N, C-alpha and C positions, 0 to 999 in steps of 0.2 A: 887364594884360599878364602878371603873375605867374601868374594862373589859366590863361591861355592857354598859357604855357610848360609849366606842370605837366601840363596836359591832353595836350599834344603828347608829352611824355616818357612819360606813362602809356600812351598809345596805342602808342608805339614799343616800350616794354617788353613789352606784351601781345602785340603782333605778333611780336616776337622769340621769345617763349616758344612761340607757336603754330607758327612756322616750324620751330623746333628739334624740336618734337614731331612735326610732319608729316614732316620729313626723316628722323627716326629711327624713325618708325612707333610712337611711344610712345602708349599709350592713357591717357586721364585716368581717375582714380578719380572716383566720383560726387561726393565732397566737393570735389574740385578743380574739377569742372565747375560746381557750384553757385556757388562763389566767383567763377569766371571769368564765369559768366552774369550775376551781379549787377553786376560791373564793366562788362561789355558793355552791359547795359541802361542804366546810367548814362551811358555815353559815346554810344551810338547812339540812345538815346531810345526803345527798345522791346526786348522780350525776344528773345533769339536764336532762339527757335522760330518767330517770325514770318518769319524768313528763308526758311523752307520754302515760303512762298507768295509770295515776292517775286522779281522778276527784276532783271537788271542795270540796265536802264533806269530802273526805279522807284527803285533805290538811288542812281543817279547824280543823278536829278532831285531826290531828297529832300535831298541835301546841297549842291546848287548854291548858291553864294554864301556858304556857311558858311566861316568862317575856317580851319576844320580839315577842309575838304572831302576832301582826299586821304587824310588820316590816318583819317578815319571810313570812307571807302570801302575803304581797305586793311584796316581792322579787320573790316568787314562781309565782305569777300572771305575773309579768313583764317578767320572764324567759319564761313562756308559750307563751306569746305574741311574744317575740323575736324569739323563735324557730319557731313558726307559720309563722312569717314574713320571715324567712330565708328558709322555706321549698319550694320545687318545687311544681308547680301546678298540677303535675301528681298524687299527693297524697291529693287531694282536700278535701276528707271527713275527714281525720285525721287532716289536716291543719285547717279546719273549726271548728272541735270539740275543738282543742287546743286553738284556738282563742276565742271561746265562753266561755270555762272554765276559761281562763285568765281574760276575761271581767267580768264574774260572780264573780270571786274571788276579782277583783278590786272593784266591787260594794259592796261586803261584807265589805272590808276594809274601803271604804268610809263611809258606814253606821255605822260601829261599832267602828271605831278608834276614839280616842280622840284627834287626830292631823289632821289638815287640810292641804291639798296640792293642790295648784293651778295647778301644773303639772298633778296630778292625775285626777283632774276635766277635764282638757283639753284633756287628753288622753281618758278618758271615753266618753266625748262628741264626739271626733273624731271617736272612734270605733263604737259608737251608730249611728252616721250619716252614716257610711259605712255598716251597717247591711243589 
């Protein structure tokens, strides 16, 4: 139970950092990204670059039944959005797909989670306004 609570708090803290970075359009330095990627790998169970080849349904199915299903789905969504934000515009199709998948996953979490997050609502609103 303690491990579960710690994991939930860790996910919430990481998600909060990413939301703030996305809302403020802050770019991560390489060293910050490496540290973040290590934490993401530990929580999600795979490196964040695998998100480039995954879609929303795969991620939802992957965490079905997990006690931290919504937290992990939200972390995956935020990671997709942050990777998209950091990508160069020369890969516009991939960047756009990653952003859309991240937004769809966030909407799924918003609809199905039993927790409310004003940051999540603000981010969804901002992303929808820029569609």
